[in-house]
VMD Tcl script that builds the backbone (N, CA, C; Angstrom):
set m [mol new atoms 243]
animate dup $m
set s [atomselect $m all]
$s set {name element resname resid chain x y z} {
  {N N ALA 1 A 229.491 7.624 85.322}
  {CA C ALA 1 A 230.970 8.165 85.069}
  {C C ALA 1 A 230.730 9.159 86.118}
  {N N GLY 2 A 231.569 9.086 86.873}
  {CA C GLY 2 A 232.008 10.282 87.586}
  {C C GLY 2 A 233.021 11.554 87.286}
  {N N VAL 3 A 232.807 12.626 87.293}
  {CA C VAL 3 A 233.300 13.759 86.767}
  {C C VAL 3 A 234.218 14.485 87.909}
  {N N GLY 4 A 235.366 14.108 88.372}
  {CA C GLY 4 A 236.253 14.812 89.202}
  {C C GLY 4 A 235.769 14.883 90.740}
  {N N THR 5 A 234.967 13.514 90.648}
  {CA C THR 5 A 234.534 12.833 92.332}
  {C C THR 5 A 235.792 11.651 92.958}
  {N N ALA 6 A 237.065 11.634 92.289}
  {CA C ALA 6 A 237.387 10.687 92.456}
  {C C ALA 6 A 237.910 10.960 94.123}
  {N N GLN 7 A 237.802 9.761 95.027}
  {CA C GLN 7 A 237.956 10.037 96.322}
  {C C GLN 7 A 239.555 9.181 96.526}
  {N N PRO 8 A 240.077 9.943 97.520}
  {CA C PRO 8 A 241.574 9.244 97.443}
  {C C PRO 8 A 241.366 8.006 98.327}
  {N N GLN 9 A 242.537 7.138 98.234}
  {CA C GLN 9 A 241.992 5.994 98.617}
  {C C GLN 9 A 242.981 5.782 100.142}
  {N N VAL 10 A 242.184 5.450 101.056}
  {CA C VAL 10 A 242.612 5.193 102.759}
  {C C VAL 10 A 243.082 3.833 102.690}
  {N N SER 11 A 244.348 3.860 103.302}
  {CA C SER 11 A 244.870 2.210 103.766}
  {C C SER 11 A 244.096 1.609 104.861}
  {N N PRO 12 A 244.131 0.575 105.062}
  {CA C PRO 12 A 243.700 -0.280 106.472}
  {C C PRO 12 A 244.365 0.321 107.427}
  {N N VAL 13 A 245.902 0.549 107.383}
  {CA C VAL 13 A 246.538 0.879 108.416}
  {C C VAL 13 A 246.020 2.172 108.873}
  {N N GLU 14 A 245.705 3.340 107.975}
  {CA C GLU 14 A 245.358 4.739 108.640}
  {C C GLU 14 A 244.006 4.610 109.065}
  {N N MET 15 A 242.908 3.646 108.513}
  {CA C MET 15 A 241.504 3.701 108.985}
  {C C MET 15 A 241.889 2.933 110.485}
  {N N LEU 16 A 242.369 2.135 110.483}
  {CA C LEU 16 A 243.184 1.720 112.100}
  {C C LEU 16 A 243.553 2.928 112.935}
  {N N ILE 17 A 244.566 3.571 112.684}
  {CA C ILE 17 A 245.149 4.522 113.409}
  {C C ILE 17 A 243.749 5.694 113.636}
  {N N ALA 18 A 243.054 5.975 112.816}
  {CA C ALA 18 A 241.986 7.043 112.685}
  {C C ALA 18 A 240.740 6.643 113.783}
  {N N GLU 19 A 240.672 4.962 113.600}
  {CA C GLU 19 A 239.805 4.191 114.935}
  {C C GLU 19 A 240.671 4.459 116.378}
  {N N MET 20 A 241.874 3.840 116.243}
  {CA C MET 20 A 242.100 4.185 117.306}
  {C C MET 20 A 242.355 5.455 118.057}
  {N N LYS 21 A 242.440 6.375 117.716}
  {CA C LYS 21 A 242.340 7.937 117.946}
  {C C LYS 21 A 241.296 8.313 118.497}
  {N N GLY 22 A 240.172 7.703 117.624}
  {CA C GLY 22 A 238.785 7.916 118.151}
  {C C GLY 22 A 238.081 7.485 119.208}
  {N N MET 23 A 238.724 6.131 119.286}
  {CA C MET 23 A 238.356 5.389 120.945}
  {C C MET 23 A 239.399 5.976 121.755}
  {N N ALA 24 A 240.573 6.502 121.526}
  {CA C ALA 24 A 241.028 7.283 122.721}
  {C C ALA 24 A 240.871 8.431 123.150}
  {N N ASP 25 A 240.159 9.117 122.040}
  {CA C ASP 25 A 239.306 10.409 122.286}
  {C C ASP 25 A 238.540 9.993 123.416}
  {N N CYS 26 A 237.316 9.247 122.672}
  {CA C CYS 26 A 236.127 8.452 123.444}
  {C C CYS 26 A 236.425 8.569 124.798}
  {N N PHE 27 A 237.461 7.553 125.208}
  {CA C PHE 27 A 237.903 7.225 126.447}
  {C C PHE 27 A 238.261 8.327 127.615}
  {N N SER 28 A 238.759 9.214 126.681}
  {CA C SER 28 A 239.284 10.628 127.775}
  {C C SER 28 A 238.207 11.242 128.124}
  {N N ARG 29 A 237.449 12.053 127.110}
  {CA C ARG 29 A 236.044 12.736 127.191}
  {C C ARG 29 A 235.182 11.688 128.110}
  {N N MET 30 A 235.086 10.325 127.902}
  {CA C MET 30 A 234.059 10.031 129.051}
  {C C MET 30 A 234.708 9.709 130.479}
  {N N SER 31 A 235.980 9.417 130.625}
  {CA C SER 31 A 236.587 9.354 131.814}
  {C C SER 31 A 236.372 10.825 132.551}
  {N N ALA 32 A 236.618 11.705 131.542}
  {CA C ALA 32 A 236.631 13.274 132.179}
  {C C ALA 32 A 235.017 13.577 132.846}
  {N N SER 33 A 234.287 13.131 131.958}
  {CA C SER 33 A 232.719 13.499 132.345}
  {C C SER 33 A 232.141 12.501 133.065}
  {N N CYS 34 A 232.531 11.459 133.138}
  {CA C CYS 34 A 232.026 10.440 134.623}
  {C C CYS 34 A 232.758 10.720 135.959}
  {N N TYR 35 A 233.947 11.214 135.804}
  {CA C TYR 35 A 234.438 11.430 136.768}
  {C C TYR 35 A 233.986 12.506 137.587}
  {N N SER 36 A 233.926 13.884 136.741}
  {CA C SER 36 A 233.370 15.223 137.184}
  {C C SER 36 A 231.883 14.548 137.742}
  {N N LYS 37 A 230.877 13.549 137.138}
  {CA C LYS 37 A 229.606 13.854 137.352}
  {C C LYS 37 A 229.502 12.712 138.754}
  {N N CYS 38 A 230.886 11.806 139.146}
  {CA C CYS 38 A 230.194 10.711 139.700}
  {C C CYS 38 A 231.312 10.877 141.124}
  {N N ILE 39 A 232.675 11.134 140.973}
  {CA C ILE 39 A 233.411 11.263 142.208}
  {C C ILE 39 A 233.558 12.150 143.016}
  {N N ALA 40 A 233.014 12.245 144.097}
  {CA C ALA 40 A 232.821 13.191 144.864}
  {C C ALA 40 A 233.949 13.782 145.756}
  {N N ASN 41 A 234.911 12.552 146.249}
  {CA C ASN 41 A 235.703 12.594 147.393}
  {C C ASN 41 A 236.744 11.709 146.859}
  {N N VAL 42 A 238.234 12.677 146.657}
  {CA C VAL 42 A 239.305 12.099 146.307}
  {C C VAL 42 A 239.917 11.602 147.214}
  {N N HIS 43 A 239.432 11.823 148.549}
  {CA C HIS 43 A 240.317 11.598 149.789}
  {C C HIS 43 A 240.660 10.212 150.383}
  {N N ASP 44 A 239.496 9.501 149.707}
  {CA C ASP 44 A 238.923 7.858 149.880}
  {C C ASP 44 A 240.093 7.036 148.882}
  {N N VAL 45 A 240.405 5.892 149.119}
  {CA C VAL 45 A 241.085 4.952 148.775}
  {C C VAL 45 A 240.104 4.162 147.495}
  {N N LYS 46 A 239.313 4.257 148.285}
  {CA C LYS 46 A 238.208 3.179 147.159}
  {C C LYS 46 A 237.044 4.100 146.940}
  {N N LEU 47 A 236.479 3.759 145.991}
  {CA C LEU 47 A 235.264 4.307 145.606}
  {C C LEU 47 A 234.117 3.513 146.516}
  {N N SER 48 A 232.824 4.445 146.775}
  {CA C SER 48 A 231.947 4.029 147.380}
  {C C SER 48 A 230.731 3.330 146.708}
  {N N VAL 49 A 230.344 2.591 147.200}
  {CA C VAL 49 A 229.395 1.708 146.125}
  {C C VAL 49 A 228.635 2.760 145.628}
  {N N ALA 50 A 227.825 3.835 145.866}
  {CA C ALA 50 A 227.152 4.756 145.128}
  {C C ALA 50 A 228.252 5.474 143.981}
  {N N GLU 51 A 229.305 5.754 144.376}
  {CA C GLU 51 A 229.705 6.502 143.246}
  {C C GLU 51 A 230.314 5.013 142.068}
  {N N MET 52 A 230.540 3.827 142.388}
  {CA C MET 52 A 230.552 2.932 141.425}
  {C C MET 52 A 229.356 2.876 140.725}
  {N N ASN 53 A 228.229 2.723 141.256}
  {CA C ASN 53 A 227.074 2.701 140.482}
  {C C ASN 53 A 227.273 3.808 139.732}
  {N N CYS 54 A 227.603 4.723 140.201}
  {CA C CYS 54 A 227.433 6.182 139.062}
  {C C CYS 54 A 228.117 6.171 137.794}
  {N N VAL 55 A 229.466 5.320 138.113}
  {CA C VAL 55 A 230.403 5.099 136.863}
  {C C VAL 55 A 229.842 4.460 136.036}
  {N N ASP 56 A 229.339 3.265 136.570}
  {CA C ASP 56 A 228.769 1.916 135.764}
  {C C ASP 56 A 227.716 2.278 134.418}
  {N N ARG 57 A 226.836 3.427 135.095}
  {CA C ARG 57 A 225.662 4.217 134.558}
  {C C ARG 57 A 225.910 5.216 133.726}
  {N N CYS 58 A 226.985 5.829 133.918}
  {CA C CYS 58 A 227.837 6.807 133.334}
  {C C CYS 58 A 228.414 6.284 131.866}
  {N N VAL 59 A 229.225 5.176 132.345}
  {CA C VAL 59 A 230.270 4.418 130.946}
  {C C VAL 59 A 229.279 4.061 130.224}
  {N N SER 60 A 228.121 2.950 130.911}
  {CA C SER 60 A 227.083 2.427 129.678}
  {C C SER 60 A 226.397 3.330 128.967}
  {N N LYS 61 A 226.072 4.409 129.501}
  {CA C LYS 61 A 225.118 5.594 128.826}
  {C C LYS 61 A 226.348 6.096 127.770}
  {N N TYR 62 A 227.454 6.276 128.009}
  {CA C TYR 62 A 228.129 7.126 127.171}
  {C C TYR 62 A 228.309 6.164 125.744}
  {N N MET 63 A 228.970 5.110 126.261}
  {CA C MET 63 A 229.258 4.144 125.013}
  {C C MET 63 A 227.919 3.878 124.628}
  {N N ASP 64 A 226.974 3.713 124.570}
  {CA C ASP 64 A 225.751 3.600 124.251}
  {C C ASP 64 A 225.235 4.827 123.281}
  {N N VAL 65 A 225.858 6.132 123.721}
  {CA C VAL 65 A 225.459 7.155 122.720}
  {C C VAL 65 A 226.645 6.940 121.816}
  {N N TYR 66 A 227.767 7.065 122.061}
  {CA C TYR 66 A 228.921 6.946 121.123}
  {C C TYR 66 A 228.686 6.274 120.182}
  {N N THR 67 A 228.172 4.638 120.391}
  {CA C THR 67 A 228.035 3.877 119.472}
  {C C THR 67 A 226.874 3.855 118.748}
  {N N SER 68 A 225.749 4.827 118.900}
  {CA C SER 68 A 224.428 4.969 118.353}
  {C C SER 68 A 224.973 6.288 117.340}
  {N N VAL 69 A 225.724 7.260 117.955}
  {CA C VAL 69 A 226.229 8.379 116.862}
  {C C VAL 69 A 227.374 7.772 115.648}
  {N N GLY 70 A 228.029 6.963 116.257}
  {CA C GLY 70 A 228.995 6.156 115.338}
  {C C GLY 70 A 228.102 5.191 114.254}
  {N N GLY 71 A 227.124 4.889 114.273}
  {CA C GLY 71 A 226.366 4.126 113.473}
  {C C GLY 71 A 225.477 4.805 112.451}
  {N N GLU 72 A 224.810 6.210 113.162}
  {CA C GLU 72 A 224.445 7.083 112.460}
  {C C GLU 72 A 225.333 7.884 111.088}
  {N N LEU 73 A 226.442 8.172 111.825}
  {CA C LEU 73 A 227.482 8.913 110.836}
  {C C LEU 73 A 227.978 7.972 109.765}
  {N N GLN 74 A 228.152 6.690 110.231}
  {CA C GLN 74 A 228.468 5.600 109.169}
  {C C GLN 74 A 227.379 5.716 108.270}
  {N N GLY 75 A 225.967 5.454 108.309}
  {CA C GLY 75 A 224.888 5.172 107.577}
  {C C GLY 75 A 225.053 6.786 106.663}
  {N N ALA 76 A 225.080 7.815 107.149}
  {CA C ALA 76 A 224.859 8.848 106.478}
  {C C ALA 76 A 226.052 9.235 105.335}
  {N N MET 77 A 227.076 8.561 105.884}
  {CA C MET 77 A 228.431 8.500 105.025}
  {C C MET 77 A 228.209 7.538 104.155}
  {N N ALA 78 A 227.639 6.421 103.938}
  {CA C ALA 78 A 227.429 5.217 102.965}
  {C C ALA 78 A 226.467 5.881 102.285}
  {N N SER 79 A 225.118 6.697 102.606}
  {CA C SER 79 A 224.528 7.247 101.670}
  {C C SER 79 A 224.904 8.674 100.775}
  {N N ALA 80 A 225.731 9.110 101.297}
  {CA C ALA 80 A 226.227 10.449 100.556}
  {C C ALA 80 A 227.292 9.585 99.274}
  {N N GLN 81 A 227.871 8.557 99.580}
  {CA C GLN 81 A 228.473 8.354 98.347}
  {C C GLN 81 A 228.075 7.614 97.232}
}
mol reanalyze $m
mol bondsrecalc $m
mol representation Tube
mol addrep $m
């Protein structure tokens, strides 16, 4: 019997909205980070091969970390309940 530990119910729509906001924030931060690291010259119409490779690696690493941290947070929240 939990005393005063009732948690508010979150609707599926609210969860979806929060997830979309989180992904939009992730994309925005990833774009800014990878752009500043990989794109040296904005005067060219196309990315160079080196820039494309850098962006590919940067995005891959960023998403790996985002997924890993998200999993750890979910695990911590589940064990706290």
